KEVEXNU-678786 format. One record per residue: x, y, z of N, C-alpha, C, O, CB in turn. Coordinates in steps of 0.02 Angstrom, whole numbers. Glycine has a CB too. Example, Ala and Ser with C-alpha at 12.3 -4.5 7.8 and 13.67 -1.06 7.14 Angstrom:
BEGIN
+--------+--------+--------+--------+--------+--------+--------+--------+--------+--------+--------+--------+--------+--------+--------+
|    n_u |    n_v |    n_w |   ca_u |   ca_v |   ca_w |    c_u |    c_v |    c_w |    o_u |    o_v |    o_w |   cb_u |   cb_v |   cb_w |
+--------+--------+--------+--------+--------+--------+--------+--------+--------+--------+--------+--------+--------+--------+--------+
|    660 |   -284 |    390 |    615 |   -225 |    390 |    660 |   -165 |    390 |    712 |   -166 |    423 |    565 |   -224 |    452 |
|    642 |   -112 |    354 |    684 |    -53 |    357 |    645 |      2 |    394 |    670 |     57 |    402 |    704 |    -30 |    286 |
+--------+--------+--------+--------+--------+--------+--------+--------+--------+--------+--------+--------+--------+--------+--------+
This chain:
BEGIN
+--------+--------+--------+--------+--------+--------+--------+--------+--------+--------+--------+--------+--------+--------+--------+
|    n_u |    n_v |    n_w |   ca_u |   ca_v |   ca_w |    c_u |    c_v |    c_w |    o_u |    o_v |    o_w |   cb_u |   cb_v |   cb_w |
+--------+--------+--------+--------+--------+--------+--------+--------+--------+--------+--------+--------+--------+--------+--------+
|  10846 |   -255 |   2128 |  10843 |   -189 |   2097 |  10800 |   -147 |   2143 |  10820 |    -90 |   2152 |  10814 |   -191 |   2023 |
|  10742 |   -167 |   2175 |  10689 |   -128 |   2199 |  10733 |   -103 |   2279 |  10720 |    -50 |   2308 |  10607 |   -182 |   2204 |
|  10787 |   -155 |   2307 |  10817 |   -123 |   2349 |  10862 |    -78 |   2337 |  10883 |    -42 |   2382 |  10836 |   -156 |   2380 |
|  10878 |    -74 |   2283 |  10931 |    -26 |   2264 |  10907 |     55 |   2265 |  10930 |    101 |   2299 |  10955 |    -47 |   2189 |
|  10842 |     53 |   2207 |  10818 |    104 |   2227 |  10799 |    133 |   2287 |  10805 |    192 |   2302 |  10785 |    105 |   2203 |
|  10765 |     69 |   2335 |  10758 |     99 |   2400 |  10784 |    128 |   2443 |  10754 |    169 |   2479 |  10746 |     77 |   2425 |
|  10861 |    110 |   2450 |  10922 |    111 |   2472 |  10932 |    188 |   2450 |  10926 |    230 |   2494 |  10971 |     51 |   2442 |
|  10949 |    212 |   2376 |  10947 |    257 |   2360 |  10903 |    318 |   2373 |  10921 |    377 |   2369 |  10950 |    240 |   2322 |
|  10848 |    297 |   2389 |  10795 |    344 |   2395 |  10806 |    373 |   2476 |  10805 |    434 |   2486 |  10717 |    304 |   2378 |
|  10818 |    323 |   2532 |  10816 |    343 |   2578 |  10873 |    388 |   2586 |  10868 |    438 |   2622 |  10806 |    300 |   2613 |
|  10941 |    369 |   2547 |  11001 |    384 |   2541 |  10971 |    473 |   2533 |  10977 |    510 |   2582 |  11046 |    337 |   2475 |
|  10953 |    488 |   2496 |  10951 |    556 |   2469 |  10898 |    588 |   2523 |  10906 |    646 |   2541 |  10927 |    561 |   2381 |
|  10855 |    558 |   2544 |  10820 |    599 |   2591 |  10850 |    609 |   2650 |  10829 |    658 |   2682 |  10762 |    578 |   2605 |
|  10903 |    568 |   2679 |  10936 |    594 |   2731 |  10984 |    635 |   2722 |  11001 |    671 |   2768 |  10955 |    555 |   2764 |
|  11019 |    637 |   2652 |  11072 |    685 |   2640 |  11000 |    771 |   2636 |  11006 |    824 |   2667 |  11131 |    653 |   2542 |
|  10976 |    763 |   2617 |  10940 |    826 |   2613 |  10896 |    846 |   2674 |  10892 |    905 |   2691 |  10899 |    823 |   2555 |
|  10872 |    810 |   2697 |  10888 |    827 |   2772 |  10920 |    852 |   2836 |  10907 |    878 |   2890 |  10889 |    805 |   2782 |
|  10969 |    829 |   2800 |  11029 |    808 |   2883 |  11087 |    869 |   2831 |  11146 |    858 |   2842 |  11079 |    670 |   2903 |
|  11075 |    918 |   2785 |  11110 |    962 |   2746 |  11126 |   1012 |   2806 |  11087 |   1011 |   2854 |  11067 |    992 |   2679 |
|  11182 |   1055 |   2808 |  11205 |   1107 |   2840 |  11180 |   1176 |   2833 |  11217 |   1224 |   2843 |  11261 |   1107 |   2828 |
|  11112 |   1183 |   2813 |  11079 |   1243 |   2806 |  11062 |   1279 |   2872 |  11045 |   1244 |   2919 |  11021 |   1231 |   2769 |
|  11065 |   1335 |   2878 |  11058 |   1359 |   2925 |  10985 |   1379 |   2936 |  10960 |   1413 |   2891 |  11102 |   1402 |   2926 |
|  10944 |   1362 |   2990 |  10872 |   1368 |   2986 |  10838 |   1450 |   2991 |  10851 |   1489 |   3037 |  10846 |   1320 |   3046 |
|  10804 |   1460 |   2950 |  10757 |   1511 |   2944 |  10750 |   1531 |   2997 |  10738 |   1490 |   3042 |  10700 |   1499 |   2918 |
|  10753 |   1594 |   3011 |  10716 |   1619 |   3071 |  10629 |   1679 |   3066 |  10626 |   1739 |   3053 |  10784 |   1662 |   3108 |
|  10574 |   1633 |   3081 |  10519 |   1643 |   3072 |  10495 |   1717 |   3096 |  10462 |   1757 |   3063 |  10490 |   1590 |   3098 |
|  10525 |   1728 |   3179 |  10500 |   1791 |   3190 |  10576 |   1822 |   3211 |  10609 |   1817 |   3262 |  10433 |   1794 |   3251 |
|  10585 |   1850 |   3159 |  10628 |   1909 |   3167 |  10629 |   1958 |   3231 |  10580 |   1980 |   3260 |  10613 |   1949 |   3114 |
|  10686 |   1967 |   3243 |  10684 |   2026 |   3307 |  10669 |   2083 |   3278 |  10665 |   2119 |   3328 |  10754 |   2040 |   3350 |
|  10653 |   2129 |   3219 |  10627 |   2187 |   3203 |  10555 |   2191 |   3196 |  10529 |   2247 |   3192 |  10656 |   2206 |   3149 |
|  10513 |   2130 |   3194 |  10464 |   2114 |   3185 |  10422 |   2152 |   3241 |  10446 |   2167 |   3296 |  10465 |   2048 |   3179 |
|  10359 |   2168 |   3222 |  10311 |   2201 |   3287 |  10304 |   2152 |   3326 |  10310 |   2093 |   3314 |  10236 |   2229 |   3274 |
|  10290 |   2179 |   3378 |  10265 |   2117 |   3451 |  10202 |   2150 |   3468 |  10192 |   2211 |   3467 |  10326 |   2112 |   3538 |
|  10157 |   2099 |   3485 |  10093 |   2119 |   3489 |  10072 |   2136 |   3581 |  10089 |   2107 |   3632 |  10046 |   2053 |   3449 |
|  10040 |   2180 |   3572 |  10053 |   2209 |   3661 |   9993 |   2182 |   3698 |   9984 |   2209 |   3752 |  10052 |   2307 |   3675 |
|   9947 |   2132 |   3678 |   9890 |   2089 |   3701 |   9911 |   2035 |   3699 |   9962 |   2014 |   3672 |   9831 |   2091 |   3669 |
|   9863 |   2004 |   3732 |   9875 |   1917 |   3736 |   9832 |   1886 |   3674 |   9775 |   1900 |   3655 |   9841 |   1877 |   3819 |
|   9878 |   1839 |   3651 |   9850 |   1816 |   3581 |   9828 |   1752 |   3590 |   9813 |   1718 |   3542 |   9899 |   1816 |   3522 |
|   9824 |   1727 |   3659 |   9788 |   1649 |   3656 |   9716 |   1665 |   3638 |   9682 |   1715 |   3648 |   9790 |   1602 |   3735 |
|   9698 |   1599 |   3604 |   9623 |   1585 |   3613 |   9593 |   1570 |   3654 |   9614 |   1526 |   3691 |   9602 |   1553 |   3587 |
|   9526 |   1602 |   3664 |   9496 |   1576 |   3731 |   9409 |   1548 |   3709 |   9365 |   1586 |   3690 |   9497 |   1652 |   3796 |
|   9404 |   1487 |   3717 |   9335 |   1485 |   3696 |   9293 |   1513 |   3739 |   9301 |   1533 |   3797 |   9312 |   1423 |   3685 |
|   9241 |   1512 |   3700 |   9174 |   1533 |   3749 |   9157 |   1536 |   3790 |   9138 |   1582 |   3827 |   9136 |   1520 |   3751 |
|   9164 |   1469 |   3796 |   9126 |   1422 |   3863 |   9186 |   1399 |   3934 |   9181 |   1360 |   3981 |   9093 |   1329 |   3821 |
|   9243 |   1449 |   3910 |   9294 |   1425 |   3960 |   9294 |   1461 |   4017 |   9247 |   1500 |   4007 |   9360 |   1426 |   3936 |
|   9314 |   1474 |   4071 |   9325 |   1514 |   4129 |   9354 |   1595 |   4112 |   9335 |   1649 |   4136 |   9379 |   1470 |   4173 |
|   9391 |   1584 |   4075 |   9425 |   1654 |   4049 |   9372 |   1694 |   3992 |   9392 |   1752 |   3981 |   9507 |   1633 |   4005 |
|   9341 |   1686 |   3973 |   9294 |   1705 |   3910 |   9251 |   1764 |   3924 |   9213 |   1772 |   3973 |   9244 |   1644 |   3889 |
|   9262 |   1801 |   3880 |   9232 |   1865 |   3872 |   9152 |   1863 |   3871 |   9132 |   1836 |   3819 |   9261 |   1896 |   3808 |
|   9102 |   1885 |   3913 |   9046 |   1893 |   3901 |   9030 |   1933 |   3833 |   9067 |   1968 |   3798 |   9025 |   1917 |   3956 |
|   8954 |   1914 |   3825 |   8930 |   1958 |   3748 |   8933 |   2043 |   3788 |   8964 |   2092 |   3767 |   8817 |   1929 |   3707 |
|   8900 |   2040 |   3837 |   8901 |   2112 |   3888 |   8952 |   2150 |   3888 |   8952 |   2210 |   3874 |   8896 |   2102 |   3958 |
|   9006 |   2110 |   3906 |   9064 |   2147 |   3915 |   9090 |   2168 |   3845 |   9120 |   2220 |   3833 |   9116 |   2108 |   3955 |
|   9074 |   2117 |   3801 |   9114 |   2147 |   3731 |   9077 |   2190 |   3721 |   9107 |   2243 |   3713 |   9126 |   2105 |   3665 |
|   9017 |   2196 |   3717 |   8988 |   2243 |   3696 |   9017 |   2322 |   3733 |   9026 |   2374 |   3701 |   8916 |   2221 |   3708 |
|   9024 |   2315 |   3788 |   9045 |   2366 |   3835 |   9110 |   2390 |   3809 |   9120 |   2450 |   3819 |   9049 |   2341 |   3908 |
|   9163 |   2356 |   3777 |   9210 |   2374 |   3769 |   9209 |   2412 |   3684 |   9242 |   2459 |   3663 |   9251 |   2316 |   3790 |
|   9165 |   2375 |   3654 |   9157 |   2400 |   3592 |   9142 |   2470 |   3600 |   9172 |   2515 |   3571 |   9108 |   2365 |   3554 |
|   9076 |   2482 |   3655 |   9042 |   2543 |   3643 |   9098 |   2611 |   3676 |   9092 |   2670 |   3661 |   8960 |   2536 |   3685 |
|   9146 |   2584 |   3718 |   9190 |   2627 |   3753 |   9247 |   2645 |   3692 |   9286 |   2693 |   3695 |   9222 |   2588 |   3825 |
|   9245 |   2602 |   3642 |   9307 |   2638 |   3595 |   9292 |   2696 |   3569 |   9234 |   2716 |   3564 |   9329 |   2601 |   3534 |
|   9345 |   2731 |   3550 |   9366 |   2806 |   3517 |   9311 |   2818 |   3465 |   9272 |   2866 |   3466 |   9447 |   2807 |   3475 |
|   9314 |   2759 |   3410 |   9279 |   2775 |   3344 |   9208 |   2761 |   3347 |   9168 |   2774 |   3302 |   9308 |   2735 |   3286 |
|   9196 |   2734 |   3401 |   9117 |   2719 |   3413 |   9080 |   2788 |   3465 |   9020 |   2796 |   3476 |   9111 |   2631 |   3462 |
|   9133 |   2825 |   3486 |   9107 |   2887 |   3522 |   9106 |   2938 |   3479 |   9074 |   2989 |   3491 |   9146 |   2908 |   3580 |
|   9140 |   2929 |   3427 |   9148 |   2987 |   3379 |   9101 |   2991 |   3344 |   9072 |   3044 |   3335 |   9200 |   2989 |   3337 |
|   9072 |   2908 |   3306 |   9022 |   2903 |   3273 |   8944 |   2927 |   3308 |   8896 |   2946 |   3275 |   9029 |   2837 |   3255 |
|   8947 |   2921 |   3380 |   8877 |   2958 |   3401 |   8889 |   3010 |   3406 |   8838 |   3042 |   3393 |   8841 |   2945 |   3458 |
|   8939 |   3047 |   3421 |   8941 |   3130 |   3430 |   8935 |   3167 |   3341 |   8924 |   3225 |   3325 |   9037 |   3156 |   3476 |
|   8945 |   3109 |   3299 |   8921 |   3129 |   3229 |   8845 |   3144 |   3222 |   8814 |   3194 |   3205 |   8939 |   3071 |   3178 |
|   8825 |   3080 |   3243 |   8762 |   3071 |   3226 |   8729 |   3140 |   3279 |   8691 |   3179 |   3250 |   8736 |   2983 |   3243 |
|   8739 |   3149 |   3329 |   8702 |   3194 |   3370 |   8711 |   3258 |   3337 |   8660 |   3294 |   3339 |   8724 |   3194 |   3442 |
|   8774 |   3288 |   3301 |   8779 |   3332 |   3253 |   8722 |   3338 |   3204 |   8703 |   3393 |   3186 |   8835 |   3321 |   3223 |
|   8698 |   3289 |   3184 |   8675 |   3271 |   3118 |   8603 |   3298 |   3155 |   8575 |   3351 |   3140 |   8687 |   3181 |   3083 |
|   8582 |   3255 |   3202 |   8521 |   3254 |   3243 |   8503 |   3335 |   3242 |   8451 |   3352 |   3215 |   8535 |   3218 |   3324 |
|   8542 |   3381 |   3271 |   8539 |   3448 |   3312 |   8519 |   3493 |   3232 |   8474 |   3531 |   3214 |   8632 |   3475 |   3364 |
|   8576 |   3464 |   3202 |   8563 |   3507 |   3111 |   8500 |   3495 |   3086 |   8478 |   3545 |   3058 |   8613 |   3474 |   3039 |
|   8456 |   3437 |   3088 |   8403 |   3434 |   3064 |   8357 |   3468 |   3111 |   8307 |   3493 |   3086 |   8391 |   3372 |   3047 |
|   8364 |   3472 |   3166 |   8309 |   3501 |   3210 |   8300 |   3573 |   3201 |   8249 |   3605 |   3212 |   8323 |   3489 |   3282 |
|   8364 |   3597 |   3179 |   8364 |   3666 |   3176 |   8342 |   3676 |   3109 |   8307 |   3727 |   3104 |   8429 |   3699 |   3192 |
|   8352 |   3642 |   3051 |   8316 |   3663 |   2997 |   8240 |   3650 |   3005 |   8206 |   3697 |   2985 |   8343 |   3631 |   2939 |
|   8206 |   3598 |   3028 |   8145 |   3572 |   3051 |   8123 |   3647 |   3068 |   8084 |   3676 |   3030 |   8148 |   3511 |   3115 |
|   8145 |   3672 |   3119 |   8124 |   3734 |   3168 |   8126 |   3800 |   3128 |   8085 |   3842 |   3144 |   8176 |   3742 |   3235 |
|   8170 |   3816 |   3077 |   8170 |   3873 |   3033 |   8103 |   3848 |   2985 |   8066 |   3895 |   2971 |   8251 |   3887 |   2990 |
|   8084 |   3788 |   2960 |   8048 |   3777 |   2919 |   7977 |   3800 |   2935 |   7941 |   3836 |   2900 |   8058 |   3717 |   2906 |
|   7963 |   3770 |   2999 |   7902 |   3789 |   3045 |   7893 |   3852 |   3042 |   7849 |   3876 |   3007 |   7906 |   3773 |   3116 |
|   7938 |   3894 |   3082 |   7930 |   3964 |   3066 |   7911 |   4006 |   3007 |   7870 |   4052 |   3003 |   7976 |   3983 |   3077 |
|   7956 |   3977 |   2956 |   7943 |   4018 |   2887 |   7856 |   3990 |   2862 |   7819 |   4033 |   2838 |   8017 |   3991 |   2816 |
|   7836 |   3935 |   2868 |   7778 |   3918 |   2877 |   7713 |   3950 |   2905 |   7660 |   3958 |   2876 |   7789 |   3878 |   2900 |
|   7731 |   3968 |   2976 |   7688 |   3997 |   3013 |   7703 |   4078 |   2986 |   7658 |   4117 |   3002 |   7700 |   3978 |   3094 |
|   7746 |   4100 |   2956 |   7754 |   4160 |   2923 |   7692 |   4172 |   2875 |   7644 |   4211 |   2879 |   7821 |   4161 |   2886 |
|   7707 |   4131 |   2836 |   7665 |   4121 |   2764 |   7597 |   4099 |   2778 |   7559 |   4107 |   2730 |   7699 |   4062 |   2713 |
|   7571 |   4074 |   2831 |   7521 |   4052 |   2871 |   7475 |   4121 |   2874 |   7420 |   4139 |   2852 |   7549 |   4022 |   2943 |
|   7525 |   4148 |   2911 |   7497 |   4226 |   2940 |   7476 |   4280 |   2884 |   7426 |   4317 |   2884 |   7562 |   4267 |   2985 |
|   7522 |   4275 |   2838 |   7503 |   4324 |   2807 |   7446 |   4307 |   2751 |   7410 |   4351 |   2729 |   7562 |   4354 |   2784 |
|   7441 |   4235 |   2730 |   7398 |   4235 |   2696 |   7319 |   4244 |   2731 |   7267 |   4263 |   2705 |   7413 |   4182 |   2661 |
|   7330 |   4227 |   2784 |   7252 |   4233 |   2835 |   7240 |   4317 |   2823 |   7187 |   4341 |   2803 |   7264 |   4209 |   2945 |
|   7308 |   4360 |   2842 |   7295 |   4441 |   2840 |   7260 |   4449 |   2753 |   7204 |   4472 |   2745 |   7389 |   4495 |   2854 |
|   7301 |   4426 |   2698 |   7282 |   4424 |   2640 |   7188 |   4404 |   2634 |   7152 |   4441 |   2600 |   7335 |   4372 |   2608 |
|   7161 |   4349 |   2668 |   7100 |   4330 |   2661 |   7073 |   4365 |   2692 |   7029 |   4385 |   2653 |   7084 |   4276 |   2672 |
|   7063 |   4399 |   2753 |   7028 |   4426 |   2796 |   7009 |   4494 |   2734 |   6953 |   4502 |   2709 |   7073 |   4438 |   2876 |
|   7077 |   4543 |   2719 |   7086 |   4593 |   2704 |   7038 |   4597 |   2629 |   7015 |   4646 |   2601 |   7161 |   4604 |   2707 |
|   7032 |   4526 |   2611 |   6984 |   4523 |   2541 |   6904 |   4522 |   2541 |   6857 |   4543 |   2508 |   7001 |   4457 |   2503 |
|   6920 |   4472 |   2612 |   6833 |   4458 |   2621 |   6808 |   4512 |   2663 |   6750 |   4523 |   2646 |   6809 |   4381 |   2662 |
|   6830 |   4556 |   2718 |   6813 |   4607 |   2735 |   6773 |   4665 |   2691 |   6816 |   4697 |   2660 |   6861 |   4620 |   2756 |
|   6718 |   4686 |   2680 |   6698 |   4753 |   2644 |   6737 |   4809 |   2662 |   6769 |   4817 |   2714 |   6629 |   4772 |   2657 |
|   6731 |   4843 |   2620 |   6756 |   4901 |   2637 |   6722 |   4952 |   2645 |   6668 |   4951 |   2616 |   6792 |   4916 |   2604 |
|   6740 |   5011 |   2685 |   6681 |   5052 |   2693 |   6622 |   5097 |   2650 |   6566 |   5119 |   2663 |   6705 |   5087 |   2724 |
|   6674 |   5096 |   2582 |   6623 |   5132 |   2556 |   6600 |   5114 |   2492 |   6588 |   5142 |   2438 |   6640 |   5193 |   2555 |
|   6597 |   5044 |   2522 |   6572 |   4991 |   2476 |   6484 |   4956 |   2479 |   6461 |   4951 |   2536 |   6627 |   4931 |   2492 |
|   6452 |   4940 |   2438 |   6390 |   4903 |   2445 |   6385 |   4839 |   2449 |   6389 |   4809 |   2395 |   6354 |   4915 |   2403 |
|   6376 |   4803 |   2503 |   6368 |   4726 |   2506 |   6290 |   4698 |   2479 |   6247 |   4710 |   2521 |   6380 |   4703 |   2590 |
|   6269 |   4669 |   2428 |   6200 |   4643 |   2421 |   6183 |   4584 |   2438 |   6124 |   4565 |   2430 |   6180 |   4646 |   2365 |
+--------+--------+--------+--------+--------+--------+--------+--------+--------+--------+--------+--------+--------+--------+--------+
């Protein structure tokens, strides 16, 4: 009986595996192809990219350059605002000094005791 089950099991596996189904195409022609090398490179192998080279590549990217430009624009705006605030503070300080000197100096007709 055991032999019969074994033969039936082997027969069904052979029938399923040898069926005439067409194999599925895992990589169809319409799929986008990578335009770069996709092979993995070990970090210690001869073709590995060093940390410095990878950093330079990252720094030369368009996104990184755009972010640097944005940071520079923000810094320039902050400098302009800071300069305007300093000018306003100087003007206020000068006006306060003028008011203080006008208040502290006696007028010609007044007597001081």
